[in-house]
Residue frames relative to the residue before (quaternion, step in Angstrom):
aa qw qx qy qz dx dy dz
M 1.0000 0.0000 0.0000 0.0000 0.00 0.00 0.00
E 0.3263 -0.7463 0.5226 0.2520 3.75 -0.65 0.81
Q 0.6566 -0.4846 0.3717 0.4425 3.64 -1.26 0.30
M 0.5462 -0.6053 0.4823 0.3205 3.50 -1.04 0.74
K 0.0900 -0.7691 0.6309 0.0490 3.58 -1.12 0.86
F 0.2555 -0.7556 0.5879 0.1344 3.52 -1.13 0.79
F 0.1501 -0.7391 0.6562 0.0257 3.46 -1.31 0.78
T 0.1341 -0.7274 0.6492 0.1773 3.52 -1.24 0.17
I 0.0121 0.7845 -0.6199 -0.0075 3.46 -1.42 0.53
G 0.2108 -0.7128 0.6589 0.1154 3.55 -1.21 0.79
V 0.4513 -0.6864 0.5195 0.2353 3.50 -1.39 0.26
Y 0.5586 0.6200 -0.3955 0.3835 3.58 0.97 -0.74
G 0.7951 0.2335 -0.2066 0.5202 3.66 -0.79 0.91
S 0.6520 0.4959 -0.3173 0.4778 3.60 1.23 0.16
S 0.2607 -0.6807 0.6357 0.2541 3.59 -1.12 0.41
A 0.7127 -0.4704 0.3167 0.4129 3.51 -1.31 0.40
D 0.6438 0.5277 -0.3138 0.4566 3.61 1.02 -0.82
S 0.6901 0.4434 -0.3138 0.4782 3.52 0.78 -1.02
F 0.6533 0.5427 -0.3463 0.3985 3.64 0.81 -0.82
F 0.7127 0.3917 -0.2709 0.5150 3.61 0.80 -0.91
K 0.5794 0.5430 -0.4164 0.4428 3.77 0.96 -0.39
K 0.6277 0.5235 -0.3618 0.4483 3.62 0.97 -0.67
L 0.6483 0.4937 -0.3264 0.4790 3.63 0.97 -0.79
T 0.6862 0.4582 -0.3044 0.4760 3.70 0.74 -0.96
E 0.6676 0.4683 -0.3530 0.4586 3.78 0.71 -0.93
N 0.7437 0.3890 -0.2616 0.4766 3.77 0.87 -0.53
N 0.4943 -0.7086 0.4198 0.2780 3.58 1.24 0.35
I 0.2193 0.8094 -0.5133 0.1826 3.55 1.11 0.63
D 0.1202 -0.8205 0.5556 0.0601 3.62 -0.53 1.15
T 0.7837 0.1597 -0.1590 0.5789 3.75 1.24 -0.14
F 0.2302 -0.7543 0.6099 0.0776 3.52 -1.01 1.04
C 0.0720 -0.8259 0.5591 -0.0073 3.51 -0.48 1.16
D 0.2144 -0.8049 0.5527 0.0254 3.60 -0.15 1.45
I 0.0293 -0.8333 0.5519 -0.0093 3.64 -0.44 1.19
R 0.3701 0.7029 -0.4943 0.3530 3.44 1.28 0.68
R 0.4135 -0.5963 0.5708 0.3842 3.73 -1.10 0.35
L 0.7865 0.2418 -0.1154 0.5565 3.58 0.34 -1.21
R 0.2149 -0.8163 0.5237 0.1144 3.50 -0.54 1.17
G 0.5733 0.5371 -0.4155 0.4585 3.69 0.70 1.03
V 0.2389 -0.7071 0.6565 0.1094 3.49 -1.47 0.64
R 0.4165 -0.6989 0.5196 0.2611 3.53 -0.90 0.79
G 0.7511 0.3676 -0.2869 0.4673 3.47 -1.12 0.71
A 0.5949 -0.5826 0.4446 0.3302 3.57 -1.37 0.62
E 0.5543 0.6553 -0.4025 0.3184 3.69 0.91 -0.85
Y 0.8010 0.2317 -0.0675 0.5478 3.68 0.86 -1.03
S 0.2856 0.8055 -0.4867 0.1812 3.63 1.14 0.32
F 0.5752 0.6327 -0.3290 0.4007 3.50 1.28 -0.63
V 0.6977 0.3752 -0.2749 0.5449 3.68 1.28 -0.18
N 0.3980 0.6620 -0.5224 0.3612 3.53 1.05 0.57
S 0.7018 -0.5527 0.1805 0.4116 3.57 -0.68 1.10
K 0.7335 0.4485 -0.2501 0.4454 3.57 0.54 -1.26
R 0.6799 0.4901 -0.2876 0.4635 3.63 0.82 -0.86
L 0.6562 0.5262 -0.2725 0.4672 3.43 1.03 -0.92
Q 0.6949 0.4744 -0.2778 0.4636 3.52 0.85 -0.86
D 0.5977 0.5668 -0.3125 0.4731 3.58 1.19 -0.70
R 0.6816 0.4879 -0.2640 0.4772 3.57 0.89 -1.02
L 0.6392 0.5052 -0.3272 0.4787 3.60 0.99 -0.94
A 0.6365 0.5359 -0.3401 0.4382 3.62 0.91 -0.79
E 0.6512 0.5121 -0.3150 0.4631 3.51 1.01 -0.91
L 0.7282 0.3787 -0.2474 0.5148 3.62 1.04 -0.64
K 0.4629 -0.7227 0.4205 0.2942 3.65 1.23 0.35
I 0.4253 0.6374 -0.5080 0.3934 3.47 0.95 1.13
K 0.3783 -0.7333 0.4960 0.2706 3.54 -0.80 0.89
Y 0.2861 -0.7782 0.5479 0.1114 3.51 -1.20 0.70
I 0.1032 0.7937 -0.5991 0.0210 3.56 -0.78 0.81
H 0.2274 -0.7799 0.5704 0.1213 3.47 -1.10 0.55
I 0.0811 -0.8307 0.5508 0.0075 3.60 -0.48 1.18
T 0.2059 -0.8199 0.5241 0.1031 3.48 -0.03 1.31
E 0.6146 0.5669 -0.3897 0.3860 3.55 0.97 -0.61
L 0.7063 0.4609 -0.2916 0.4513 3.52 1.13 -0.17
A 0.4261 0.6993 -0.4287 0.3816 3.57 1.55 -0.02
T 0.4486 -0.6792 0.5021 0.2923 3.55 -1.15 0.36
P 0.4503 -0.7160 0.4757 0.2413 3.46 -0.82 1.03
D 0.6166 -0.5327 0.3931 0.4260 3.63 -1.04 0.35
A 0.6497 0.5285 -0.3433 0.4251 3.65 0.76 -0.74
I 0.6765 0.4483 -0.2914 0.5065 3.64 1.03 -0.74
K 0.6266 0.5252 -0.3682 0.4427 3.64 1.07 -0.68
K 0.6083 0.5717 -0.3520 0.4234 3.56 1.16 -0.65
I 0.6180 0.5515 -0.3655 0.4247 3.54 1.11 -0.54
Q 0.6459 0.4908 -0.2967 0.5039 3.54 1.12 -0.83
Y 0.6820 0.4751 -0.3595 0.4241 3.61 0.84 -0.74
E 0.5871 0.5475 -0.3659 0.4708 3.57 1.18 -0.55
A 0.6378 0.5062 -0.3103 0.4906 3.67 1.02 -0.79
D 0.6335 0.5007 -0.3660 0.4626 3.57 0.88 -0.80
K 0.6327 0.5742 -0.3145 0.4137 3.60 0.96 -1.00
K 0.6668 0.4974 -0.2756 0.4817 3.51 0.99 -0.93
Q 0.6928 0.4400 -0.2454 0.5159 3.60 1.09 -0.75
N 0.3679 -0.7506 0.4620 0.2964 3.59 1.16 -0.31
T 0.4627 0.6947 -0.3822 0.3966 3.42 1.21 0.77
G 0.2912 -0.7241 0.5708 0.2552 3.66 -0.89 0.68
Q 0.7395 -0.4565 0.3121 0.3838 3.48 -1.39 0.32
R 0.7227 0.3634 -0.2696 0.5224 3.62 0.87 -0.90
K 0.6559 0.5047 -0.3436 0.4439 3.78 0.96 0.10
R 0.4741 0.7068 -0.4157 0.3208 3.48 1.44 -0.33
E 0.3015 -0.7524 0.5694 0.1367 3.53 -1.11 0.75
I 0.8070 0.0058 0.0397 0.5892 3.59 1.01 -0.78
L 0.5249 -0.5973 0.5092 0.3294 3.53 -1.32 0.46
S 0.5394 -0.5992 0.5061 0.3063 3.51 -1.33 0.48
S 0.5556 -0.5874 0.4501 0.3792 3.62 -1.02 0.66
E 0.6062 0.5247 -0.3858 0.4566 3.66 1.06 -0.68
F 0.6776 0.4797 -0.3427 0.4397 3.68 0.72 -0.84
I 0.6000 0.5581 -0.3426 0.4595 3.59 0.96 -0.87
D 0.6916 0.4928 -0.2938 0.4387 3.54 0.71 -1.15
A 0.6948 0.4803 -0.2726 0.4607 3.67 0.89 -0.98
Y 0.6395 0.5082 -0.3192 0.4806 3.54 0.96 -0.89
T 0.6694 0.4906 -0.3061 0.4664 3.66 0.87 -0.83
K 0.6838 0.4798 -0.2937 0.4647 3.48 0.89 -0.90
E 0.7736 0.4147 -0.1927 0.4386 3.67 0.63 -1.03
I 0.8016 0.2714 -0.1151 0.5201 3.57 1.03 -0.85
V 0.7335 0.4324 -0.2791 0.4440 3.68 0.50 -1.04
S 0.6989 0.4948 -0.2912 0.4264 3.56 0.93 -0.96
K 0.7596 0.3597 -0.2126 0.4984 3.55 1.25 -0.42
F 0.5239 0.6066 -0.4309 0.4146 3.55 1.30 0.27
D 0.3991 -0.7090 0.5338 0.2305 3.68 -1.02 0.69
F 0.2001 -0.8178 0.5387 0.0310 3.49 0.07 1.43
K 0.6161 0.5507 -0.3326 0.4545 3.55 1.04 -0.69
D 0.6321 0.4889 -0.2987 0.5217 3.68 1.00 -0.82
F 0.5969 0.5727 -0.3279 0.4563 3.57 0.96 -1.04
I 0.7355 0.4646 -0.2184 0.4421 3.62 0.59 -1.02
K 0.5907 0.5728 -0.3085 0.4772 3.41 1.32 -0.97
Q 0.6725 0.5345 -0.3042 0.4118 3.53 0.89 -1.00
F 0.6508 0.4969 -0.3060 0.4857 3.55 1.07 -0.77
K 0.6491 0.4933 -0.3273 0.4777 3.61 0.89 -0.85
S 0.6716 0.5068 -0.3016 0.4485 3.68 0.84 -0.80
S 0.7084 0.4070 -0.2643 0.5125 3.66 1.11 -0.64
G 0.5809 -0.6451 0.3762 0.3237 3.67 1.22 -0.05
S 0.3734 0.7631 -0.4358 0.2971 3.32 1.49 0.23
E 0.1043 -0.8260 0.5509 0.0577 3.55 -0.88 0.76
R 0.7525 0.1652 -0.0559 0.6351 3.67 1.18 -0.86
I 0.0231 0.8046 -0.5827 0.1118 3.49 -0.28 1.38
V 0.2000 -0.7593 0.6114 0.0986 3.50 -1.03 1.03
L 0.2889 -0.7062 0.6268 0.1579 3.53 -1.16 0.70
F 0.1238 -0.8403 0.5277 -0.0070 3.55 -0.68 1.14
C 0.2024 0.6631 -0.7149 0.0908 3.45 -1.22 0.73
V 0.6869 -0.5631 0.3302 0.3195 3.59 -1.35 0.09
E 0.5618 0.6118 -0.4051 0.3820 3.74 0.93 -0.47
K 0.4901 -0.6833 0.4599 0.2853 3.44 -1.02 0.98
N 0.7321 0.3772 -0.1782 0.5385 3.53 0.99 -1.06
P 0.4381 -0.7331 0.4386 0.2798 3.61 -0.53 1.06
L 0.6362 0.5614 -0.3231 0.4192 3.61 1.15 -0.77
A 0.6668 0.4599 -0.2794 0.5156 3.57 1.37 -0.34
C 0.7011 0.3941 -0.2888 0.5194 3.55 1.14 0.39
H 0.6159 -0.5688 0.4335 0.3304 3.50 -1.36 0.57
R 0.5378 0.6123 -0.4442 0.3722 3.63 1.07 -0.14
S 0.5902 0.5748 -0.3671 0.4318 3.53 1.17 -0.54
I 0.6282 0.5371 -0.3283 0.4573 3.51 1.08 -0.63
V 0.6630 0.4672 -0.2968 0.5040 3.51 0.95 -0.83
A 0.6890 0.4184 -0.3414 0.4834 3.73 0.75 -0.77
E 0.5690 0.5591 -0.4156 0.4369 3.76 1.08 -0.31
H 0.6917 0.4521 -0.2778 0.4899 3.46 0.87 -0.90
L 0.6371 0.4954 -0.3881 0.4450 3.68 0.87 -0.41
H 0.6567 0.4624 -0.3296 0.4963 3.57 1.13 -0.70
K 0.7138 0.4693 -0.3068 0.4197 3.64 0.61 -1.00
F 0.8058 0.3234 -0.1812 0.4617 3.61 0.67 -0.80
F 0.7706 0.2974 -0.1421 0.5455 3.61 1.13 -0.34
G 0.4462 -0.7703 0.3643 0.2736 3.65 1.30 -0.02
F 0.3433 0.7522 -0.4659 0.3152 3.49 1.32 0.28
S 0.3720 -0.6548 0.5967 0.2771 3.65 -1.15 0.76
I 0.2032 -0.7560 0.6199 0.0541 3.32 -1.34 0.83
N 0.0161 0.7759 -0.6305 -0.0167 3.65 -0.85 0.90
N 0.2958 -0.7288 0.6026 0.1350 3.50 -1.06 0.85
L 0.2798 -0.7871 0.5413 0.0956 3.37 -0.75 1.28
């Protein structure tokens, strides 16, 4: 078994074809959804709404897991929304997370999450190429980048953003 590798992916700016092509071209075997609400408004991205997404991943023989413990709580989202408002930026146009959001998410979520057990689950299921998923196009504008950075910094995993 090769060493596990982690990837991140967002959906904004992707078509269904390009989104799933990135997964298959990178031999992703496990899809880790770290959204709390597993839906996206509008028809354009309906392919990542929970049922459709899981059905398509099953067709592609990609395991699906939903890790709600890594989702962003509303109180922390509000911190980012306030920063976006100050910057006059919408969520889909955001390029980077605010330091206040990063600090709050790290303190409230990352520091309390059992990453050793998280990794152990992947190892025991034979996962080798795991993608962390949330919606933002730019990984630095999304909490998945904080999770990925933690996996790299503390466990030495390589991280590739798709």
